[in-house]
TORSE-381707 format. One line per field, with one value per residue (C-alpha): chain; residue number from 0; x, y, z. Coordinates in nm, 3 decimals, always signed. Layout:
chain <- c(A / ...)
resi <- c(NUM / ...)
X <- c(X / ...)
Y <- c(Y / ...)
Z <- c(Z / ...)
//
This chain:
chain <- c(A / A / A / A / A / A / A / A / A / A / A / A / A / A / A / A / A / A / A / A / A / A / A / A / A / A / A / A / A / A / A / A / A / A / A / A / A / A / A / A / A / A / A / A / A / A / A / A / A / A / A / A / A / A / A / A / A / A / A / A / A / A / A / A / A / A / A / A / A / A / A / A / A / A / A / A / A / A / A / A / A / A / A / A / A / A / A / A / A / A / A / A / A / A / A / A / A / A / A / A / A / A / A / A / A / A / A / A / A / A / A / A / A / A / A / A / A / A / A / A / A / A / A / A / A / A / A / A / A / A / A / A / A / A / A / A / A / A / A / A / A / A / A / A / A / A / A / A / A / A / A / A / A / A / A / A / A / A / A / A / A / A / A / A / A / A / A / A / A / A / A / A / A / A / A / A / A / A / A / A / A / A / A / A / A / A / A / A / A / A / A / A / A / A / A / A / A / A / A / A / A / A / A / A / A / A / A / A / A / A / A / A / A / A / A / A / A / A / A / A / A / A / A / A / A / A / A / A / A / A / A / A / A / A / A / A / A / A / A / A / A / A / A / A / A / A / A / A / A / A / A / A / A / A / A / A / A / A / A / A / A / A / A / A / A / A / A / A / A / A / A / A / A / A / A / A / A / A / A / A / A / A / A / A / A / A / A / A / A / A / A / A / A / A / A / A / A / A / A / A / A / A / A / A / A / A / A / A / A)
resi <- c(0 / 1 / 2 / 3 / 4 / 5 / 6 / 7 / 8 / 9 / 10 / 11 / 12 / 13 / 14 / 15 / 16 / 17 / 18 / 19 / 20 / 21 / 22 / 23 / 24 / 25 / 26 / 27 / 28 / 29 / 30 / 31 / 32 / 33 / 34 / 35 / 36 / 37 / 38 / 39 / 40 / 41 / 42 / 43 / 44 / 45 / 46 / 47 / 48 / 49 / 50 / 51 / 52 / 53 / 54 / 55 / 56 / 57 / 58 / 59 / 60 / 61 / 62 / 63 / 64 / 65 / 66 / 67 / 68 / 69 / 70 / 71 / 72 / 73 / 74 / 75 / 76 / 77 / 78 / 79 / 80 / 81 / 82 / 83 / 84 / 85 / 86 / 87 / 88 / 89 / 90 / 91 / 92 / 93 / 94 / 95 / 96 / 97 / 98 / 99 / 100 / 101 / 102 / 103 / 104 / 105 / 106 / 107 / 108 / 109 / 110 / 111 / 112 / 113 / 114 / 115 / 116 / 117 / 118 / 119 / 120 / 121 / 122 / 123 / 124 / 125 / 126 / 127 / 128 / 129 / 130 / 131 / 132 / 133 / 134 / 135 / 136 / 137 / 138 / 139 / 140 / 141 / 142 / 143 / 144 / 145 / 146 / 147 / 148 / 149 / 150 / 151 / 152 / 153 / 154 / 155 / 156 / 157 / 158 / 159 / 160 / 161 / 162 / 163 / 164 / 165 / 166 / 167 / 168 / 169 / 170 / 171 / 172 / 173 / 174 / 175 / 176 / 177 / 178 / 179 / 180 / 181 / 182 / 183 / 184 / 185 / 186 / 187 / 188 / 189 / 190 / 191 / 192 / 193 / 194 / 195 / 196 / 197 / 198 / 199 / 200 / 201 / 202 / 203 / 204 / 205 / 206 / 207 / 208 / 209 / 210 / 211 / 212 / 213 / 214 / 215 / 216 / 217 / 218 / 219 / 220 / 221 / 222 / 223 / 224 / 225 / 226 / 227 / 228 / 229 / 230 / 231 / 232 / 233 / 234 / 235 / 236 / 237 / 238 / 239 / 240 / 241 / 242 / 243 / 244 / 245 / 246 / 247 / 248 / 249 / 250 / 251 / 252 / 253 / 254 / 255 / 256 / 257 / 258 / 259 / 260 / 261 / 262 / 263 / 264 / 265 / 266 / 267 / 268 / 269 / 270 / 271 / 272 / 273 / 274 / 275 / 276 / 277 / 278 / 279 / 280 / 281 / 282 / 283 / 284 / 285 / 286 / 287 / 288 / 289 / 290 / 291 / 292 / 293 / 294 / 295 / 296 / 297 / 298 / 299 / 300 / 301 / 302 / 303 / 304 / 305 / 306 / 307 / 308)
X <- c(-3.744 / -3.966 / -3.975 / -4.278 / -4.462 / -4.508 / -4.865 / -4.762 / -4.469 / -4.706 / -4.948 / -4.660 / -4.538 / -4.883 / -4.943 / -4.595 / -4.573 / -4.315 / -4.072 / -4.088 / -3.842 / -3.723 / -3.588 / -3.330 / -3.255 / -3.185 / -2.968 / -2.776 / -2.703 / -2.514 / -2.287 / -1.954 / -1.957 / -2.233 / -2.066 / -2.189 / -2.488 / -2.593 / -2.961 / -2.965 / -3.277 / -3.394 / -3.706 / -3.873 / -3.606 / -3.819 / -3.544 / -3.286 / -3.490 / -3.496 / -3.122 / -3.026 / -3.149 / -2.866 / -2.590 / -2.409 / -2.425 / -2.653 / -2.592 / -2.916 / -2.912 / -3.174 / -3.208 / -3.553 / -3.540 / -3.918 / -3.885 / -3.580 / -3.767 / -4.012 / -3.747 / -3.765 / -3.499 / -3.253 / -2.924 / -2.736 / -2.881 / -2.722 / -2.937 / -2.779 / -2.916 / -2.735 / -2.806 / -2.766 / -2.449 / -2.260 / -1.954 / -1.870 / -1.569 / -1.784 / -2.043 / -1.784 / -1.635 / -1.980 / -2.087 / -1.777 / -1.493 / -1.359 / -1.435 / -1.643 / -1.999 / -2.106 / -2.442 / -2.591 / -2.971 / -3.182 / -3.546 / -3.800 / -3.539 / -3.267 / -3.477 / -3.467 / -3.087 / -2.826 / -2.719 / -2.368 / -2.291 / -2.462 / -2.287 / -1.951 / -1.997 / -2.141 / -1.841 / -1.606 / -1.772 / -1.886 / -1.660 / -1.486 / -1.484 / -1.826 / -2.019 / -2.359 / -2.584 / -2.962 / -3.220 / -3.594 / -3.911 / -4.285 / -4.490 / -4.839 / -5.094 / -5.355 / -5.659 / -5.984 / -6.163 / -6.369 / -6.079 / -5.803 / -5.956 / -5.992 / -5.631 / -5.526 / -5.694 / -5.518 / -5.180 / -5.243 / -5.334 / -4.988 / -4.810 / -4.780 / -4.621 / -4.368 / -4.000 / -3.755 / -3.639 / -3.994 / -4.040 / -3.758 / -3.995 / -4.297 / -4.085 / -4.015 / -3.640 / -3.612 / -3.445 / -3.240 / -2.863 / -2.707 / -2.328 / -2.284 / -2.239 / -2.546 / -2.556 / -2.872 / -3.122 / -3.211 / -2.975 / -2.964 / -3.272 / -3.411 / -3.524 / -3.702 / -4.069 / -4.197 / -4.516 / -4.536 / -4.845 / -4.991 / -5.306 / -5.458 / -5.751 / -5.943 / -5.802 / -5.450 / -5.499 / -5.622 / -5.334 / -5.093 / -5.238 / -5.206 / -4.840 / -4.769 / -4.484 / -4.659 / -4.963 / -4.738 / -4.553 / -4.884 / -4.980 / -4.659 / -4.795 / -5.127 / -5.317 / -5.494 / -5.520 / -5.642 / -5.947 / -6.276 / -6.442 / -6.173 / -6.183 / -6.560 / -6.513 / -6.258 / -6.487 / -6.778 / -6.560 / -6.406 / -6.738 / -6.725 / -6.495 / -6.384 / -6.276 / -5.906 / -5.822 / -5.546 / -5.352 / -5.042 / -4.774 / -4.592 / -4.217 / -3.909 / -3.555 / -3.196 / -2.902 / -2.539 / -2.178 / -1.872 / -1.793 / -1.488 / -1.213 / -1.055 / -0.721 / -0.571 / -0.298 / -0.565 / -0.720 / -0.379 / -0.314 / -0.651 / -0.589 / -0.240 / -0.376 / -0.637 / -0.366 / -0.152 / -0.449 / -0.516 / -0.152 / -0.155 / -0.467 / -0.306 / +0.002 / -0.204 / -0.385 / -0.055 / +0.078 / -0.233 / -0.184 / +0.185 / +0.146 / -0.109 / +0.113 / +0.419 / +0.223 / +0.112 / +0.468 / +0.605 / +0.324 / +0.395 / +0.767 / +0.695 / +0.461 / +0.724 / +0.988 / +0.758 / +0.683 / +1.056 / +1.115)
Y <- c(+0.180 / +0.453 / +0.486 / +0.313 / +0.426 / +0.178 / +0.108 / +0.065 / -0.159 / -0.383 / -0.407 / -0.482 / -0.759 / -0.921 / -0.926 / -1.012 / -1.377 / -1.621 / -1.742 / -2.118 / -2.334 / -2.512 / -2.184 / -2.169 / -2.541 / -2.523 / -2.212 / -2.336 / -2.662 / -2.461 / -2.265 / -2.420 / -2.323 / -2.239 / -2.015 / -1.664 / -1.514 / -1.152 / -1.055 / -0.707 / -0.497 / -0.751 / -0.561 / -0.776 / -1.047 / -1.294 / -1.400 / -1.396 / -1.653 / -1.875 / -1.839 / -1.920 / -2.275 / -2.327 / -2.088 / -2.063 / -1.682 / -1.433 / -1.059 / -0.871 / -0.503 / -0.241 / +0.134 / +0.127 / +0.134 / +0.080 / -0.251 / -0.357 / -0.302 / -0.571 / -0.810 / -1.171 / -1.228 / -1.518 / -1.584 / -1.636 / -1.335 / -0.993 / -0.699 / -0.368 / -0.030 / +0.098 / +0.468 / +0.622 / +0.807 / +0.486 / +0.447 / +0.135 / +0.064 / +0.096 / -0.136 / -0.398 / -0.389 / -0.412 / -0.711 / -0.920 / -0.799 / -0.884 / -1.228 / -1.329 / -1.413 / -1.754 / -1.613 / -1.269 / -1.236 / -0.933 / -1.036 / -0.784 / -0.516 / -0.472 / -0.237 / +0.017 / +0.014 / +0.238 / -0.044 / +0.086 / +0.100 / -0.229 / -0.423 / -0.271 / -0.389 / -0.725 / -0.803 / -0.719 / -0.931 / -1.225 / -1.530 / -1.557 / -1.935 / -2.092 / -1.781 / -1.690 / -1.384 / -1.420 / -1.148 / -1.190 / -0.985 / -1.049 / -0.799 / -0.944 / -1.120 / -1.368 / -1.389 / -1.459 / -1.381 / -1.119 / -0.941 / -0.966 / -0.717 / -0.455 / -0.510 / -0.477 / -0.134 / -0.027 / -0.138 / +0.054 / +0.366 / +0.368 / +0.421 / +0.805 / +0.773 / +0.499 / +0.578 / +0.406 / +0.202 / +0.086 / -0.012 / -0.264 / -0.456 / -0.413 / -0.540 / -0.863 / -0.776 / -0.829 / -0.487 / -0.518 / -0.493 / -0.804 / -0.819 / -1.176 / -1.503 / -1.727 / -2.066 / -2.176 / -2.014 / -1.708 / -1.453 / -1.085 / -1.016 / -1.366 / -1.423 / -1.746 / -1.719 / -1.880 / -1.886 / -1.796 / -1.943 / -1.740 / -1.702 / -1.357 / -1.204 / -0.902 / -0.689 / -0.805 / -0.738 / -0.380 / -0.323 / -0.446 / -0.206 / +0.091 / +0.011 / -0.073 / +0.137 / +0.264 / +0.373 / +0.548 / +0.724 / +0.849 / +0.972 / +1.176 / +1.354 / +1.421 / +1.136 / +0.870 / +0.561 / +0.329 / +0.539 / +0.437 / +0.377 / +0.129 / -0.043 / -0.087 / -0.252 / -0.493 / -0.572 / -0.653 / -0.871 / -1.048 / -1.170 / -1.289 / -1.041 / -1.311 / -1.548 / -1.616 / -1.678 / -1.881 / -1.639 / -1.658 / -1.396 / -1.411 / -1.401 / -1.361 / -1.467 / -1.440 / -1.624 / -1.572 / -1.612 / -1.390 / -1.328 / -1.507 / -1.268 / -1.336 / -1.157 / -1.051 / -1.316 / -1.586 / -1.450 / -1.433 / -1.792 / -1.901 / -1.717 / -1.869 / -2.218 / -2.153 / -2.036 / -2.339 / -2.566 / -2.404 / -2.443 / -2.806 / -2.872 / -2.707 / -2.918 / -3.233 / -3.142 / -3.080 / -3.413 / -3.587 / -3.426 / -3.522 / -3.883 / -3.769 / -3.479 / -3.705 / -3.956 / -3.682 / -3.553 / -3.900 / -3.959 / -3.630 / -3.715 / -4.056 / -3.909 / -3.653 / -3.927 / -4.135 / -3.833 / -3.764 / -4.122)
Z <- c(-1.025 / -0.884 / -0.508 / -0.358 / -0.047 / +0.237 / +0.121 / -0.243 / -0.148 / +0.049 / -0.246 / -0.480 / -0.251 / -0.228 / -0.603 / -0.726 / -0.840 / -0.705 / -0.965 / -1.033 / -0.837 / -1.149 / -1.289 / -1.010 / -1.039 / -1.413 / -1.387 / -1.081 / -1.262 / -1.525 / -1.287 / -1.200 / -0.830 / -0.583 / -0.328 / -0.411 / -0.595 / -0.640 / -0.667 / -0.823 / -0.771 / -0.515 / -0.410 / -0.145 / -0.175 / -0.363 / -0.605 / -0.325 / -0.131 / -0.439 / -0.489 / -0.130 / -0.182 / -0.432 / -0.325 / +0.007 / +0.025 / -0.148 / -0.171 / -0.244 / -0.340 / -0.421 / -0.459 / -0.295 / +0.085 / +0.124 / -0.057 / +0.143 / +0.470 / +0.364 / +0.229 / +0.342 / +0.606 / +0.590 / +0.769 / +0.442 / +0.260 / +0.313 / +0.202 / +0.106 / +0.001 / -0.310 / -0.373 / -0.717 / -0.623 / -0.533 / -0.756 / -0.956 / -0.734 / -0.421 / -0.571 / -0.664 / -0.313 / -0.150 / -0.359 / -0.301 / -0.520 / -0.863 / -1.009 / -0.707 / -0.820 / -0.948 / -1.052 / -1.105 / -1.126 / -1.215 / -1.178 / -1.313 / -1.266 / -1.529 / -1.746 / -1.460 / -1.438 / -1.590 / -1.821 / -1.882 / -1.510 / -1.435 / -1.709 / -1.612 / -1.253 / -1.360 / -1.580 / -1.295 / -1.028 / -1.245 / -1.235 / -1.570 / -1.552 / -1.493 / -1.381 / -1.526 / -1.545 / -1.580 / -1.641 / -1.674 / -1.689 / -1.694 / -1.891 / -1.927 / -1.712 / -1.833 / -1.603 / -1.791 / -2.121 / -1.935 / -1.765 / -2.026 / -2.277 / -2.002 / -1.903 / -2.268 / -2.290 / -1.971 / -2.109 / -2.432 / -2.233 / -2.072 / -2.404 / -2.378 / -2.034 / -2.100 / -2.098 / -2.335 / -2.035 / -1.957 / -2.321 / -2.279 / -2.051 / -2.277 / -2.569 / -2.375 / -2.358 / -2.734 / -2.763 / -2.442 / -2.494 / -2.339 / -2.387 / -2.269 / -2.452 / -2.487 / -2.315 / -2.496 / -2.259 / -2.462 / -2.615 / -2.708 / -2.918 / -2.860 / -2.500 / -2.412 / -2.311 / -1.990 / -1.781 / -1.412 / -1.244 / -0.959 / -0.751 / -0.720 / -0.538 / -0.668 / -0.386 / -0.465 / -0.835 / -0.779 / -0.539 / -0.804 / -1.063 / -0.831 / -0.762 / -1.128 / -1.264 / -1.584 / -1.381 / -1.131 / -1.411 / -1.553 / -1.207 / -1.196 / -1.505 / -1.334 / -1.505 / -1.299 / -1.519 / -1.244 / -1.159 / -0.997 / -1.333 / -1.436 / -1.098 / -1.132 / -1.471 / -1.327 / -1.033 / -1.265 / -1.487 / -1.187 / -1.051 / -0.691 / -0.518 / -0.275 / -0.550 / -0.583 / -0.947 / -1.114 / -1.332 / -1.551 / -1.587 / -1.923 / -1.861 / -2.082 / -1.986 / -2.109 / -1.949 / -2.050 / -1.948 / -1.960 / -2.327 / -2.457 / -2.560 / -2.899 / -2.937 / -3.267 / -3.249 / -3.233 / -3.551 / -3.723 / -3.618 / -3.754 / -4.079 / -4.101 / -4.049 / -4.316 / -4.558 / -4.478 / -4.537 / -4.875 / -4.973 / -4.866 / -5.070 / -5.375 / -5.324 / -5.305 / -5.625 / -5.797 / -5.675 / -5.804 / -6.144 / -6.181 / -6.308 / -6.564 / -6.678 / -6.700 / -6.908 / -7.147 / -7.174 / -7.254 / -7.505 / -7.685 / -7.695 / -7.846 / -8.111 / -8.207 / -8.250 / -8.470 / -8.691 / -8.728 / -8.843)
//
């Protein structure tokens, strides 16, 4: 994730929706234990606060120090800055060690990660028995028939500035590699779609747009997508600038567990059992044919004797 200034981090915090409580309840109900959870790319700690209601200890990490400074404090949440040069071994030790996490969550974050490194660390720290990993993203916002078409044009204008990583979010995680076994809550290539209700003011909405990653990426290339002309259009479509609107963020989620390892001996055993079953079936068929064959043989013998007489 790009580094946000103090002002941008504040705007991001104000506009970012809170994830529904029932998400945490449903996921926590599927983990075997509730001792440790890891919120990766925690940002302002929003997901960490949701997790701490269901897990005894939450480790929350982020590469962005400006976000961590604004993170919601809690006695059972430990926040840690994780710079890019931190090794996998250092990360594993910081989080809690091998086979330590009951749940790993990456909320609106995994598409910014080095996926190879993240998945390597995740597989090391995730509990092999009963641990889960959940990733989700929201990539669209539904406000009103007047505002939505303007937002659609803004989204389309970001296309030249999107990186392949950013496109993972725009594609609703349908193209996100996810090397974990499905538990029925989305899977690789098939995330489940959910709504996140939120209330947003015009000021909060504009602040969100200015701190929005695609707009910031365009700005790095010298292009200001959220210019005064666009802001004026949003203001006119919004109506009363003091009105707080009910909006919906469209979210997409995948939840998985540590993949079961199938060794070669298991496959040989399965193949052997299959072969044995086939042989048994052949034997049974042969047994079923024996009385009929014996009857035919006796009949042919009798006919031959009669012809000889």
